[in-house]
Structure formats: C-alpha cells, structure tokens
RODO-2510 file (C-alpha; in nm, 4 decimals, decimal comma):
residues 137
     n   res          X          Y          Z
     1     x    -7,8778    -4,0622    12,6425
     2     x    -7,7192    -4,2781    12,3713
     3     x    -7,5614    -4,1086    12,0724
     4     x    -7,5994    -4,2333    11,7168
     5     x    -7,2828    -4,3868    11,5759
     6     x    -7,0940    -4,1624    11,3354
     7     x    -6,9658    -4,2871    11,0019
     8     x    -6,7157    -4,1259    10,7660
     9     x    -6,7501    -4,2464    10,4058
    10     x    -6,4740    -4,1695    10,1550
    11     x    -6,5027    -4,2789     9,7924
    12     x    -6,4327    -4,0973     9,4668
    13     x    -6,7283    -4,2614     9,2894
    14     x    -7,0179    -4,0207     9,3609
    15     x    -7,2969    -4,2656     9,2695
    16     x    -7,1623    -4,5378     9,4974
    17     x    -7,1046    -4,2850     9,7733
    18     x    -7,4638    -4,1559     9,7470
    19     x    -7,6083    -4,5072     9,7660
    20     x    -7,4191    -4,6096    10,0781
    21     x    -7,4712    -4,2703    10,2405
    22     x    -7,8505    -4,3050    10,2011
    23     x    -7,8481    -4,6619    10,3297
    24     x    -7,6651    -4,5763    10,6503
    25     x    -7,8620    -4,2573    10,7144
    26     x    -8,1829    -4,4615    10,6924
    27     x    -8,0398    -4,6946    10,9538
    28     x    -7,9769    -4,4161    11,2030
    29     x    -7,6112    -4,3394    11,1467
    30     x    -7,4742    -3,9866    11,1398
    31     x    -7,2965    -3,9896    10,8051
    32     x    -7,0362    -3,7606    10,6548
    33     x    -6,9567    -3,8409    10,2924
    34     x    -6,6401    -3,7176    10,1192
    35     x    -6,5103    -3,7666     9,7654
    36     x    -6,1412    -3,7176     9,8472
    37     x    -5,8797    -3,7362    10,1204
    38     x    -5,8496    -3,3608    10,1891
    39     x    -6,2253    -3,3368    10,2527
    40     x    -6,2108    -3,6409    10,4818
    41     x    -5,9224    -3,4948    10,6830
    42     x    -6,1069    -3,1635    10,7161
    43     x    -6,4175    -3,3484    10,8365
    44     x    -6,2079    -3,5395    11,0931
    45     x    -6,0760    -3,2091    11,2267
    46     x    -6,4350    -3,0955    11,2909
    47     x    -6,5932    -3,4174    11,4161
    48     x    -6,5014    -3,7427    11,5875
    49     x    -6,6061    -4,0561    11,4004
    50     x    -6,6646    -4,4080    11,5258
    51     x    -6,6135    -4,5833    11,1909
    52     x    -6,4598    -4,4814    10,8582
    53     x    -6,5189    -4,6666    10,5332
    54     x    -6,2454    -4,5741    10,2852
    55     x    -6,1830    -4,6559     9,9216
    56     x    -5,8321    -4,7992     9,8821
    57     x    -5,7642    -4,6061     9,5615
    58     x    -5,8677    -4,2422     9,5640
    59     x    -5,7969    -3,9967     9,2818
    60     x    -5,4632    -3,8424     9,3653
    61     x    -5,4296    -4,0226     9,6968
    62     x    -5,4011    -4,3561     9,8725
    63     x    -5,6671    -4,4915    10,1069
    64     x    -5,4059    -4,6596    10,3262
    65     x    -5,2251    -4,3291    10,3752
    66     x    -5,5583    -4,1668    10,4572
    67     x    -5,6370    -4,4444    10,7075
    68     x    -5,3049    -4,3835    10,8795
    69     x    -5,3626    -4,0075    10,9013
    70     x    -5,7184    -4,0478    11,0286
    71     x    -5,6123    -4,2973    11,2950
    72     x    -5,3413    -4,0597    11,4140
    73     x    -5,6061    -3,7898    11,4474
    74     x    -5,8630    -4,0216    11,6053
    75     x    -5,7042    -4,3313    11,7635
    76     x    -6,0447    -4,4790    11,8554
    77     x    -6,1527    -4,4845    11,4884
    78     x    -6,2302    -4,8220    11,3296
    79     x    -6,1410    -4,8258    10,9575
    80     x    -6,2960    -5,0448    10,6911
    81     x    -6,1064    -5,0454    10,3617
    82     x    -6,2757    -5,1112    10,0260
    83     x    -6,0764    -5,2073     9,7186
    84     x    -6,1472    -5,3181     9,3665
    85     x    -5,8010    -5,4756     9,3533
    86     x    -5,7357    -5,6395     9,6880
    87     x    -5,4068    -5,8265     9,6863
    88     x    -5,2246    -5,9964     9,9698
    89     x    -4,9710    -5,7148    10,0043
    90     x    -5,2409    -5,4458    10,0354
    91     x    -5,4276    -5,6543    10,2904
    92     x    -5,1078    -5,7060    10,4912
    93     x    -5,0251    -5,3340    10,4803
    94     x    -5,3779    -5,2521    10,5927
    95     x    -5,3527    -5,5009    10,8774
    96     x    -5,0210    -5,3503    10,9868
    97     x    -5,1895    -5,0088    10,9972
    98     x    -5,4696    -5,1390    11,2172
    99     x    -5,7433    -5,1462    10,9528
   100     x    -6,0410    -5,3236    11,1086
   101     x    -6,1589    -5,4991    10,7914
   102     x    -6,0605    -5,5097    10,4239
   103     x    -6,3380    -5,5760    10,1719
   104     x    -6,3179    -5,6329     9,7977
   105     x    -6,5431    -5,4454     9,5540
   106     x    -6,7934    -5,5212     9,4316
   107     x    -6,9306    -5,5815     9,7749
   108     x    -7,2973    -5,6261     9,8554
   109     x    -7,4664    -5,3575    10,0618
   110     x    -7,5610    -5,6160    10,3239
   111     x    -7,1920    -5,7091    10,3588
   112     x    -7,0957    -5,3431    10,3951
   113     x    -7,3609    -5,2951    10,6595
   114     x    -7,2495    -5,6057    10,8478
   115     x    -6,8891    -5,4835    10,8500
   116     x    -6,9892    -5,1390    10,9723
   117     x    -7,1997    -5,2913    11,2498
   118     x    -6,9061    -5,5094    11,3605
   119     x    -6,6754    -5,2076    11,3596
   120     x    -6,9397    -5,0099    11,5462
   121     x    -6,9634    -5,2814    11,8103
   122     x    -6,5833    -5,2826    11,8454
   123     x    -6,5846    -4,9045    11,8864
   124     x    -6,8607    -4,9298    12,1462
   125     x    -6,6549    -5,1850    12,3381
   126     x    -6,3556    -4,9500    12,3301
   127     x    -6,5719    -4,6718    12,4732
   128     x    -6,6938    -4,8798    12,7688
   129     x    -6,6370    -4,6931    13,0891
   130     x    -6,5942    -4,3604    12,9114
   131     x    -6,8453    -4,0787    12,8859
   132     x    -6,9393    -4,1515    12,5251
   133     x    -7,1917    -4,4258    12,4679
   134     x    -7,4060    -4,5190    12,1725
   135     x    -7,6080    -4,8001    12,0335
   136     x    -7,5387    -4,9450    11,6936
   137     x    -7,8439    -4,8791    11,4780
***
C-alpha cells in the first residue's frame, strides 16, 4: 500500500506557512508545519520526512544550518530552500550542503508545488528497492 509523501515546512511567517500548509494538505501530503528550527528538529526526531521546505532566514537561526542538521538526521531528505534575498554565495553554500532546489521569494504557489513534486519524485527514486514506497500526490 503506497504511503502519502511527508513534507516538513519551516517558515517564521505564520500566514505564509498556513497558506502553503493548506495547499499541500489538500493535495494529499502529510504536512508538519513549524515556525522555527527547534520545532523542526523536534519534528524530525519523531517522524521521517521525504521533503523539507525551509526558509533561508529564520528568527534566531539560519535555514542552511537547519538543512545541514536535518540531512544529518535524515540522509534521504530532499531540501528546498526559500529566500527573500538569494545571492550567489547563499546558492553555492546551499548546493554544497546538498540542497535540492533554491527558490527566491516571492515565489508562486504553483512553482512551490512543482519544486516539491520534483523533490518528491527524487525521494521516490532513492527509495526504489526499499520497503518504503509512495506516490507523489
């Protein structure tokens, strides 16, 4: 039986977080939404995620640092980084850390969904031959 893909959303803007959480829930994703890095790390201790969408700049923390910690905890995790101030250095750092995709805010919801689906497909490919299987909603 296929499992629904799981998505970790981390953004310190509650309105934005609520909008994208609703969108992905409606599309069949299991979504965990967090407003800060400590909550995201606690969630990752409880549950395995297929994809994480992280804000680059979090209050009191750094999205790249969070990406690194999450990927250490869950090596199969595909990370999508969102930033209002994407510069070449940040993109290069993200690439060095294995971030799947780096998007600049404002970003359309359709673009976010497309990126998550691509990351979901990459995660599904990585799971081939293992016990876990799912279909991207």
